[in-house]
C-alpha positions as CSV (number, residue, x, y, z in Angstrom):
1,X,121.3,95.5,109.8
2,X,120.1,97.1,113.6
3,X,120.9,100.8,112.7
4,X,118.6,99.7,109.3
5,X,116.2,98.2,111.8
6,X,116.0,101.2,114.7
7,X,115.5,103.1,111.7
8,X,112.6,101.4,110.1
9,X,110.6,101.3,113.9
10,X,111.3,104.7,114.3
11,X,109.8,105.5,111.0
12,X,106.8,103.1,111.4
13,X,106.2,104.8,114.7
14,X,106.3,108.1,113.3
15,X,103.7,107.2,110.8
16,X,101.6,105.8,113.4
17,X,101.9,108.4,115.6
18,X,99.4,108.7,118.5
19,X,96.5,111.4,118.4
20,X,95.8,112.6,121.8
21,X,93.5,115.2,120.4
22,X,91.8,114.6,117.7
23,X,90.0,116.8,115.9
24,X,85.8,116.6,116.2
25,X,82.8,117.0,113.0
26,X,79.8,117.1,114.2
27,X,76.9,117.1,111.9
28,X,73.1,117.2,113.2
29,X,70.0,116.7,110.8
30,X,66.5,118.2,111.8
31,X,63.7,116.3,112.2
32,X,65.2,113.6,110.0
33,X,63.0,110.4,110.4
34,X,64.2,106.6,109.7
35,X,62.7,106.5,106.1
36,X,67.2,106.7,105.1
37,X,69.1,104.2,103.7
38,X,71.2,103.7,106.6
39,X,67.8,102.7,108.8
40,X,66.4,100.7,106.1
41,X,62.8,102.7,107.5
42,X,59.5,102.5,105.6
43,X,59.2,104.2,102.2
44,X,63.3,104.4,101.9
45,X,64.6,107.9,100.4
46,X,67.3,108.2,98.3
47,X,70.3,109.1,100.2
48,X,73.5,107.9,98.9
49,X,75.8,110.1,100.7
50,X,74.7,108.3,104.0
51,X,74.7,105.3,102.9
52,X,78.0,105.8,101.3
53,X,79.1,107.5,105.1
54,X,77.2,104.3,106.7
55,X,79.9,101.6,105.4
56,X,82.7,103.9,106.6
57,X,81.8,104.2,110.5
58,X,79.6,102.7,112.8
59,X,76.1,102.8,112.5
60,X,73.7,102.8,115.3
61,X,70.7,101.2,114.0
62,X,68.6,101.5,117.0
63,X,69.3,104.9,118.8
64,X,67.0,107.4,120.6
65,X,65.9,111.1,120.9
66,X,65.6,112.1,124.5
67,X,62.3,114.1,123.5
68,X,60.4,114.3,120.2
69,X,61.8,117.8,119.6
70,X,63.8,120.1,118.8
71,X,64.4,122.3,121.7
72,X,64.7,119.3,124.5
73,X,66.4,116.8,122.4
74,X,69.3,119.4,121.0
75,X,69.4,120.7,124.8
76,X,70.2,116.9,126.4
77,X,72.4,116.2,123.9
78,X,74.6,118.9,124.0
79,X,74.7,119.0,127.8
80,X,74.4,115.0,128.1
81,X,71.9,115.7,131.2
82,X,68.3,113.6,130.0
83,X,64.8,115.7,130.6
84,X,64.0,114.3,133.7
85,X,67.2,115.3,135.6
86,X,67.1,118.6,134.1
87,X,63.2,119.8,133.8
88,X,64.1,120.8,129.9
89,X,61.1,118.9,128.5
90,X,59.5,121.3,125.6
91,X,60.2,123.0,122.4
92,X,58.3,126.0,124.8
93,X,60.7,126.5,126.6
94,X,64.3,128.6,126.7
95,X,66.9,126.1,127.5
96,X,69.2,128.3,129.0
97,X,66.6,129.4,131.6
98,X,66.7,126.0,133.4
99,X,68.2,126.3,136.1
100,X,70.4,123.0,135.8
101,X,70.9,123.3,132.4
102,X,72.2,127.3,132.8
103,X,74.7,125.9,135.3
104,X,76.0,122.6,133.1
105,X,79.0,123.0,131.0
106,X,77.8,122.0,127.1
107,X,79.8,120.1,125.3
108,X,81.7,122.6,122.9
109,X,82.5,124.5,126.0
110,X,83.8,121.4,127.6
111,X,86.2,121.4,124.5
112,X,86.8,124.8,124.0
113,X,87.9,124.8,127.9
114,X,90.4,122.1,127.2
115,X,92.0,123.6,124.9
116,X,89.9,123.0,121.7
117,X,89.1,126.0,118.9
118,X,85.5,125.4,118.2
119,X,83.2,126.9,115.5
120,X,79.4,125.5,114.4
121,X,76.4,127.0,111.7
122,X,73.4,126.8,111.6
123,X,71.2,124.9,113.6
124,X,72.7,123.5,116.8
125,X,71.1,124.7,120.1
126,X,67.1,126.0,119.2
127,X,66.6,129.2,117.0
128,X,67.6,132.1,118.9
129,X,68.8,130.2,121.9
130,X,72.3,130.9,121.5
131,X,75.3,130.0,123.4
132,X,78.4,131.9,122.5
133,X,80.5,130.6,125.6
134,X,80.1,127.1,123.4
135,X,81.8,128.4,120.2
136,X,85.0,131.0,118.9
137,X,83.4,131.5,116.2
138,X,80.0,131.4,114.4
139,X,78.1,131.4,111.2
140,X,76.4,133.7,110.7
141,X,77.1,135.0,113.8
142,X,77.1,134.2,117.4
143,X,74.0,136.5,118.0
144,X,72.2,134.7,114.9
145,X,72.7,131.5,114.3
146,X,70.5,130.3,111.6
147,X,71.3,131.3,107.9
148,X,68.4,132.9,106.0
149,X,66.7,130.3,103.8
150,X,65.0,131.3,100.0
151,X,61.3,131.9,100.7
152,X,58.7,131.9,97.8
153,X,57.4,135.7,97.4
154,X,53.9,133.5,97.0
155,X,54.6,131.4,100.6
156,X,52.6,129.5,101.5
157,X,53.1,127.6,97.8
158,X,51.3,124.3,97.8
159,X,49.7,123.6,101.6
160,X,46.5,125.8,102.3
161,X,46.7,127.2,105.7
162,X,44.1,125.8,107.8
163,X,43.1,127.7,111.2
164,X,45.8,126.7,114.1
165,X,48.4,125.5,111.2
166,X,52.6,125.7,111.5
167,X,52.9,128.7,109.5
168,X,55.8,126.7,107.8
169,X,54.1,123.6,106.8
170,X,54.2,124.1,103.0
171,X,56.7,122.7,100.4
172,X,57.6,123.7,96.8
173,X,60.6,123.2,94.0
174,X,62.8,125.9,94.0
175,X,64.1,127.1,90.4
176,X,67.6,128.0,92.7
177,X,70.7,126.4,93.1
178,X,72.2,124.6,95.7
179,X,74.8,127.5,96.4
180,X,72.3,129.7,97.5
181,X,70.7,127.9,100.5
182,X,71.0,128.0,103.8
183,X,72.4,124.6,104.4
184,X,75.0,125.1,101.9
185,X,76.3,128.5,103.3
186,X,77.0,126.3,106.7
187,X,78.6,123.8,104.6
188,X,80.1,126.4,103.2
189,X,81.4,127.8,106.1
190,X,82.7,124.7,108.0
191,X,84.2,123.6,105.3
192,X,86.1,126.5,105.1
193,X,88.0,125.2,108.0
194,X,89.3,122.1,106.8
195,X,91.5,124.5,104.8
196,X,92.9,126.6,107.0
197,X,96.5,125.6,109.3
198,X,94.9,125.0,112.9
199,X,97.9,125.8,116.0
200,X,95.1,124.1,118.2
201,X,92.7,120.8,117.4
202,X,89.1,122.1,116.0
203,X,85.3,120.7,117.2
204,X,83.4,122.0,114.6
205,X,79.6,121.4,114.6
206,X,77.3,121.6,111.3
207,X,73.6,122.1,111.1
208,X,71.5,120.8,108.6
209,X,68.1,122.4,109.0
210,X,66.7,120.5,106.6
211,X,64.2,118.3,106.3
212,X,62.9,120.6,108.8
213,X,59.8,122.5,107.6
214,X,58.8,124.6,105.0
215,X,59.9,121.6,102.4
216,X,61.6,124.4,100.0
217,X,64.8,122.9,98.1
218,X,65.9,123.3,95.1
219,X,63.6,121.9,92.0
220,X,66.2,118.6,91.2
221,X,65.5,117.3,94.5
222,X,61.2,116.7,93.7
223,X,62.6,115.6,90.1
224,X,64.0,112.2,91.9
225,X,60.5,111.4,93.5
226,X,57.4,111.7,90.5
227,X,54.4,112.2,92.2
228,X,52.8,108.2,91.1
229,X,55.7,106.5,92.3
230,X,55.1,108.0,96.1
231,X,54.0,105.8,98.2
232,X,51.7,106.7,101.2
233,X,52.4,104.9,104.9
234,X,50.4,101.7,105.5
235,X,47.5,102.6,108.0
236,X,45.1,100.0,110.0
237,X,41.5,100.7,110.1
238,X,40.1,101.3,113.8
239,X,43.9,101.7,114.8
240,X,43.4,104.5,117.5
241,X,40.9,102.2,119.1
242,X,43.3,100.6,121.3
243,X,44.9,104.4,122.7
244,X,44.0,106.2,125.7
245,X,43.0,110.0,125.3
246,X,45.9,111.6,125.8
247,X,47.8,109.6,122.7
248,X,44.0,110.4,120.4
249,X,45.0,114.1,121.3
250,X,48.5,113.9,120.1
251,X,47.2,112.9,116.5
252,X,44.6,115.3,116.0
253,X,45.8,118.4,117.6
254,X,46.8,121.3,116.4
255,X,44.1,121.1,113.9
256,X,44.4,118.3,112.7
257,X,47.2,118.1,110.0
258,X,46.1,115.0,108.4
259,X,42.1,115.8,107.9
260,X,43.5,119.0,106.0
261,X,46.3,117.3,104.5
262,X,43.8,114.2,103.1
263,X,40.6,116.3,102.4
264,X,42.8,118.9,100.3
265,X,44.2,115.7,98.9
266,X,48.1,116.6,99.2
267,X,49.4,113.5,101.2
268,X,51.7,112.5,98.5
269,X,52.4,115.6,97.6
270,X,53.4,116.7,101.2
271,X,55.4,113.0,101.4
272,X,56.9,114.3,98.0
273,X,58.4,117.6,99.3
274,X,59.7,115.8,102.9
275,X,61.6,113.3,100.6
276,X,63.0,115.9,98.5
277,X,64.0,117.6,101.4
278,X,65.8,114.5,102.9
279,X,67.8,114.0,99.7
280,X,68.9,117.9,100.0
281,X,70.3,117.6,103.2
282,X,71.8,114.0,102.3
283,X,73.8,115.9,99.6
284,X,74.4,118.8,101.7
285,X,75.7,115.9,104.4
286,X,78.1,114.4,101.3
287,X,79.3,118.0,100.1
288,X,80.5,118.5,103.8
289,X,82.1,115.0,104.3
290,X,84.2,115.4,100.5
291,X,85.6,118.4,101.2
292,X,86.8,116.6,104.7
293,X,88.1,114.0,102.8
294,X,90.0,116.5,100.6
295,X,91.8,117.9,103.3
296,X,95.2,117.6,105.4
297,X,92.4,116.4,108.6
298,X,90.9,114.0,107.2
299,X,93.0,111.3,109.2
300,X,92.9,113.0,112.5
301,X,88.6,113.7,112.6
302,X,86.5,111.9,114.7
303,X,82.6,112.3,112.4
304,X,79.3,112.2,114.3
305,X,76.3,112.4,112.3
306,X,72.9,112.8,113.9
307,X,69.5,113.4,114.0
308,X,67.7,115.1,116.6
309,X,64.2,113.0,116.3
310,X,62.3,111.5,113.8
311,X,59.1,112.4,112.0
312,X,55.6,111.3,111.3
313,X,54.0,111.6,108.0
314,X,50.2,110.1,108.3
315,X,51.1,106.9,110.2
316,X,48.5,106.8,112.3
317,X,47.3,109.3,111.2
318,X,49.7,111.8,112.7
319,X,52.3,114.4,111.6
320,X,55.4,116.0,113.0
321,X,57.1,115.3,115.7
322,X,55.4,115.4,119.3
323,X,54.6,112.3,119.7
324,X,56.4,108.3,121.2
325,X,55.9,106.3,118.4
326,X,58.5,104.4,117.1
327,X,59.4,106.4,113.7
328,X,59.3,109.6,115.9
329,X,62.0,108.9,118.4
330,X,64.6,106.9,116.8
331,X,67.0,108.3,115.2
332,X,69.9,108.7,112.9
333,X,73.7,107.7,114.6
334,X,76.5,107.5,112.6
335,X,80.1,107.5,114.2
336,X,84.0,107.3,112.6
337,X,86.8,106.8,114.7
338,X,90.3,107.1,112.6
339,X,93.1,104.9,113.7
340,X,95.4,105.8,116.3
341,X,93.0,107.9,118.3
342,X,95.0,107.0,121.8
343,X,91.8,104.9,123.6
344,X,90.7,103.5,119.7
345,X,94.2,102.7,118.5
346,X,92.4,100.5,115.9
347,X,89.7,103.2,114.7
348,X,86.1,102.4,114.7
349,X,84.8,98.8,113.2
350,X,83.8,100.6,110.4
351,X,80.9,99.5,108.1
352,X,79.2,97.8,110.9
353,X,75.1,98.0,111.9
354,X,74.8,98.1,116.0
355,X,71.7,96.4,117.1
356,X,72.7,97.3,120.7
357,X,70.1,100.3,121.7
358,X,71.5,104.0,122.2
359,X,70.5,107.3,123.1
360,X,71.7,110.8,122.2
361,X,72.7,111.6,125.0
362,X,76.0,108.8,124.8
363,X,77.6,111.5,122.3
364,X,78.6,113.5,125.0
365,X,80.7,110.8,126.9
366,X,81.7,109.3,123.7
367,X,83.4,112.6,122.8
368,X,84.7,113.0,126.2
369,X,86.8,109.6,126.1
370,X,88.0,109.0,122.8
371,X,89.8,113.4,123.5
372,X,90.7,112.4,126.8
373,X,88.7,115.3,128.3
374,X,87.5,114.6,131.8
375,X,83.7,115.8,132.2
376,X,82.9,118.4,134.6
377,X,79.9,116.6,135.8
378,X,77.8,113.0,135.9
379,X,76.7,112.2,132.7
380,X,73.6,110.5,131.7
381,X,74.8,108.5,128.8
382,X,76.6,105.9,128.1
383,X,80.4,106.1,126.0
384,X,80.4,103.8,123.1
385,X,83.5,102.9,122.7
386,X,82.8,99.5,123.4
387,X,80.3,99.3,120.4
388,X,83.1,101.3,118.3
389,X,85.1,98.3,119.2
390,X,82.7,95.5,118.7
391,X,79.6,96.7,117.2
392,X,78.1,93.1,117.8
393,X,78.1,93.6,121.2
394,X,74.6,93.1,122.8
395,X,74.0,95.1,125.9
396,X,70.2,94.8,128.3
397,X,69.9,98.5,128.2
398,X,66.6,100.7,128.4
399,X,66.6,104.0,126.6
400,X,64.2,106.6,127.7
401,X,62.5,109.4,125.7
402,X,60.3,111.8,127.4
403,X,57.1,114.4,125.9
404,X,56.6,116.7,127.9
405,X,56.4,116.2,131.6
406,X,54.7,113.3,132.2
407,X,54.5,111.1,129.1
408,X,57.3,108.2,128.9
409,X,58.4,105.8,126.3
410,X,60.7,103.2,127.2
411,X,62.7,100.5,125.1
412,X,64.3,97.7,125.8
413,X,64.9,95.0,123.4
414,X,62.6,94.1,121.2
415,X,59.8,96.4,123.7
416,X,58.8,99.2,123.4
417,X,56.4,101.1,126.3
418,X,54.3,104.5,126.5
419,X,53.1,105.6,129.7
420,X,51.6,108.6,129.2
421,X,50.2,111.4,131.7
422,X,46.9,110.3,131.8
423,X,47.6,107.0,133.0
424,X,46.8,105.1,129.5
425,X,49.5,102.9,128.2
426,X,50.8,101.0,124.8
427,X,53.2,98.1,124.7
428,X,54.5,96.5,121.8
429,X,56.6,94.0,120.3
430,X,58.4,95.6,117.7
431,X,60.0,92.1,116.0
432,X,56.2,91.1,115.4
433,X,54.5,94.1,115.4
434,X,56.8,97.3,113.7
435,X,53.9,99.6,112.5
436,X,52.7,99.8,116.2
437,X,49.5,98.7,115.4
438,X,48.6,96.2,118.3
439,X,48.7,97.4,122.0
440,X,49.4,94.6,123.9
441,X,49.3,96.7,127.5
442,X,45.9,95.5,128.0
443,X,46.5,92.2,127.5
444,X,46.6,90.0,130.9
445,X,49.3,88.1,129.4
446,X,51.5,90.9,129.6
447,X,51.0,92.2,133.1
448,X,54.0,91.4,134.8
449,X,56.5,92.5,131.8
450,X,54.3,96.0,132.3
451,X,54.9,96.3,135.8
452,X,58.5,95.7,135.4
453,X,58.2,98.6,133.1
454,X,56.2,100.9,135.3
455,X,59.0,100.4,137.8
456,X,61.3,102.0,135.1
457,X,59.6,105.4,135.0
458,X,61.6,107.8,137.1
459,X,60.6,108.4,140.3
460,X,61.2,112.0,141.1
461,X,61.6,113.8,138.1
462,X,62.3,117.2,138.1
463,X,59.7,120.1,137.8
464,X,59.5,122.3,134.8
465,X,60.6,125.4,136.1
466,X,58.1,127.9,135.1
467,X,60.8,130.6,134.8
468,X,62.1,128.9,131.8
469,X,58.8,129.2,129.3
470,X,58.4,131.1,126.7
471,X,56.0,133.2,125.1
472,X,53.2,130.6,122.9
473,X,52.3,131.6,119.6
474,X,48.8,130.9,118.2
475,X,49.8,127.6,116.7
476,X,51.7,126.1,120.3
477,X,49.8,123.7,122.6
478,X,50.4,124.4,126.2
479,X,53.2,122.0,127.6
480,X,52.1,119.9,130.1
481,X,53.9,121.2,133.6
482,X,52.5,118.5,136.0
483,X,49.9,116.0,135.6
484,X,47.5,118.6,137.7
485,X,47.6,121.1,135.2
486,X,46.9,118.2,132.3
487,X,43.8,117.7,133.9
488,X,43.0,121.4,134.4
489,X,40.4,123.5,133.2
490,X,42.5,125.7,132.2
491,X,43.9,123.4,129.6
492,X,41.0,122.0,128.5
493,X,40.1,125.1,127.4
494,X,42.7,126.0,125.5
495,X,42.4,123.1,123.7
496,X,38.7,123.2,122.6
497,X,39.8,125.6,119.7
498,X,41.3,122.4,118.0
499,X,37.7,120.4,117.8
500,X,36.3,119.6,115.0
């Protein structure tokens, strides 16, 4: 009897063998706002695969980016260093030429140095700002991280160009299948590793480019959204009357997207293009997760799915990213940890939503903790392991997002405070005002709260290193590199081009 019990315990222990070096699958979706189903945002889009995964993972429903720009958001996420502690504030910088980040060890680089095989595909770092030190292999290549996407011969197809418009601001339904798209090719490449034998644990990163512009996706995704079913975002008359000049500039600059979209009668059409692109991205994520589930690595792979920032489609008469309102800075973040990981033996508490505030900066320390890897320097994020164990835990944490050098957003509990470079401020109670229509910043009843938020703004932010600036294109806006530059004649003269 004792022998039978011994072998039974031995058998069970073998089945439940602790995983010291789990595999990692990291998925980053570009420009995905909170309209997706896991975040239950306004104007919900069909995202059945993301919804399914939210029931298989822990869903961080109040997660925020460090910056509403692809480049700084991704650079800070992959290095674990916030914008104001690095000097990486703008899309119009080369993150590799920011001295502090140049010396930093990126997340995949750290895993690679600790015995992992690392491979990526698609947009993880910003376009051509590749980082071969992070990867053993990359698709399409270490020097070209973005696969080619299909561009119609008659582009732009649906949006009549206006002066200073971003040339990719367009949408079209394509008569091609998924297999011909760039994101499918990235998914296919990453999925190929699920069919291979590995003598090392792996860290795989898959960048899904849509719903980044242009919204060119197969026709079947447009067919999901009949034009007459499209709902426009709610607008409040005179909404901008309680905003400062900097906020109004963010709304109208770049040629005034909202005015041009509306004047051309394209508001619903553009929204349809975005929604179709989100559903396409959802299908690509679904294909990737399905391929993992079918593999031998399904039960020893941590999966993280995130977006780099949100996007607006006419809310506050603002389009694109590059602003600090809630649906621009709120991002998707879902984490699934299998059982038997050494530090989290019961795995993540899947199927639960986290209401505590979190940041994309938290991905780095969370993964290093789960893999038992010691970071080489101090990180600005917080490990999410306590919330993966207990998603109902509430934390009193402030989360800071920056835009350019001196625009700050601070989220705390139900409050959202914004402080701009020109000294103007905004304060919203999101529990009562989720559209951010009622700016309480100049209500004397909130003076004490406003002062508390002002005191939370970083006192000595790292300046933007001028050597990191890239050459600007016609539609680009010079980043604010200092308060002095913001008020300078040079900048004012540049912005005159956008005056209507």
